[in-house]
Every structure is written in C-alpha cells, then in structure tokens.
C-alpha positions in Angstrom: 78.1 125.3 113.3 81.6 123.9 113.2 82.1 122.1 116.5 85.9 121.7 115.9 86.4 125.5 115.9 84.4 126.0 119.0 86.3 123.3 120.8 89.7 124.9 119.8 88.6 128.4 121.0 88.8 127.1 124.6 92.4 126.0 124.3 95.1 128.2 125.5 97.9 129.4 123.1 100.5 127.3 125.0 98.4 124.1 124.7 97.8 124.7 121.0 101.5 125.2 120.3 102.2 122.0 122.3 99.7 120.1 120.2 101.2 121.5 117.0 104.7 120.4 118.1 103.6 116.9 118.9 102.0 116.6 115.5 105.1 117.7 113.7 107.3 115.4 115.7 105.1 112.4 115.2 106.9 109.3 113.9 107.6 109.0 110.2 105.3 107.0 108.0 105.7 103.2 107.8 107.7 103.3 104.6 110.4 105.4 106.2 110.8 102.7 108.9 111.7 100.1 106.3 108.5 98.1 106.5 107.4 96.2 103.5 103.8 96.5 102.1 101.9 93.5 101.0 101.3 93.6 97.2 98.9 91.5 95.2 100.5 88.2 93.9 99.8 89.3 90.3 101.7 92.6 90.6 104.8 92.9 88.4 108.0 94.8 88.9 109.2 97.4 86.5 110.8 100.7 85.9 108.3 103.4 85.4 108.9 106.7 83.5 106.1 109.1 82.9 106.7 110.8 79.6 103.5 112.8 79.1 100.5 111.7 81.2 98.8 109.3 80.6 101.7 108.0 78.4 104.4 106.1 80.3 107.3 103.8 79.7 107.4 100.5 81.6 110.9 98.9 81.2 111.4 101.2 78.2 108.3 100.0 76.4 105.5 102.5 75.7 102.4 101.9 77.8 99.4 104.0 78.9 97.8 104.7 82.3 94.2 103.7 82.6 91.5 106.3 83.3 91.5 106.5 87.1 94.9 104.9 87.6 96.4 105.2 91.1 100.0 105.8 91.8 101.0 105.4 95.4 104.2 106.6 97.0 106.1 104.6 99.7 103.8 106.1 102.3 100.7 104.8 100.4 99.6 108.3 99.5 98.3 109.1 96.0 100.8 110.8 93.7 99.8 112.6 90.5 101.5 111.3 87.4 102.4 114.8 86.3 104.7 115.1 89.3 106.7 112.1 88.1 107.5 113.3 84.5 111.1 112.4 83.5 111.9 110.3 86.5 112.8 106.6 86.2 111.3 104.9 89.3 111.3 101.2 90.5 107.7 100.2 90.9 105.2 97.3 91.3 102.2 97.6 89.0 98.9 96.0 88.0 97.1 96.1 84.7 93.3 96.5 84.1 91.2 94.2 81.9 92.1 96.3 78.8 95.9 95.9 79.5 96.5 99.4 80.6 98.5 100.1 83.8 95.9 100.7 86.5 97.7 100.5 89.9 101.3 101.5 90.6 103.3 101.4 93.9 106.5 103.4 94.1 108.9 101.2 96.1 111.1 102.0 99.2 114.5 100.3 99.4 113.2 97.4 101.6 110.5 96.6 99.1 112.9 96.9 96.1 115.0 94.1 97.5 112.1 91.6 97.1 112.1 89.5 94.0 109.1 89.8 91.7 108.2 88.9 88.1 108.5 91.5 85.4 112.1 92.5 85.5 113.6 89.5 83.8 116.7 90.3 81.7 116.1 90.4 77.9 118.8 89.0 75.7 119.3 89.5 72.0 121.7 86.6 71.5 121.4 82.8 71.1 123.6 80.3 72.9 124.8 77.3 70.9 122.8 75.0 73.2 119.6 77.0 72.4 120.1 76.6 68.6 119.4 72.9 68.8 115.9 73.4 70.4 112.9 73.0 68.0 111.4 76.3 67.0 108.0 77.1 68.4 105.5 79.8 67.4 104.4 82.0 70.3 101.6 83.6 68.2 103.7 86.8 67.6 105.5 85.7 64.4 104.9 88.2 61.6 102.9 86.8 58.7 105.7 87.1 56.2 107.9 84.9 58.4 105.5 82.0 58.7 106.4 78.7 57.0 104.8 78.2 53.5 103.1 75.0 52.7 102.3 73.5 49.2 98.6 73.3 48.6 98.9 70.0 46.7 97.8 71.2 43.3 
C-alpha cells in the first residue's frame, strides 16, 4: 500500500491547494541567490560547447565527455549534454584519469567572477624580450623540427 496517498486522502481541497501554493512560492535555489559553490582545487575554467554528444569543445579545442560524465547547472542539478548543443557556456570542469572531461559545473554570475586556471590568454606573437630567452623543449616539438646532431663518423 502507498502510505502517501492514504495520508493525502484525508486532506481537504483547501489545505491541498495551500500546500501546493507554498511549494510553488518556495525560495529560489541557492544559485539564484548569488551564492558561490565550492569547487575542487584542481577544477579548471573554460568555455564549453557541446557539438554532438559526447563530442565537445573546451576553449575551442575538440575534447570528449567521459562515459558517465556529469554536467551540473547552477542549481547543482544534472543536465543532459544533448540539451546544451550549440551553446557556449562558461564552466568549471575536471578530467578523469584518461584525460576526458568527467565533471562539469555551469557557472552563475557570482561564480564566473572568481579567478581560476584554464582560461589563460593564448598569444601567437613573440615580444622582443622573449626572443633572447634560451629555447626549451616541452616534449611537444615535432620530430622533423628537432635539432640534428653529427654522429661522429
């Protein structure tokens, strides 16, 4: 037996309408009040655009959502990636061990004001003062651009 239904049968119509009105007039979720959620320290900031789930763009770079990825709206409710197709949204995100985006938080305006790693500007020019610095290999240099050494024949 469903105890909830038997308990509601005893309520009058006026009391039920009052309860319904109170539920609909309840305060907005925390996100609407401008409160800031606490995010993991390793979460990065980026612009998310869902192209065709599970394919996404983070800051314009193609990425992929992990199986079981969670996207949370400003009210901390789960959002399906298909409902976000074509929208550019400011988010905080975490990656899983395989490097895929696993957890995403859509930000409210108060959270968007916080500074977080991941949205650093990318430049495609070199200042004169940077040209004097010694070149270093970050491990991403293509093979055909590596320096060639004589083998001492």
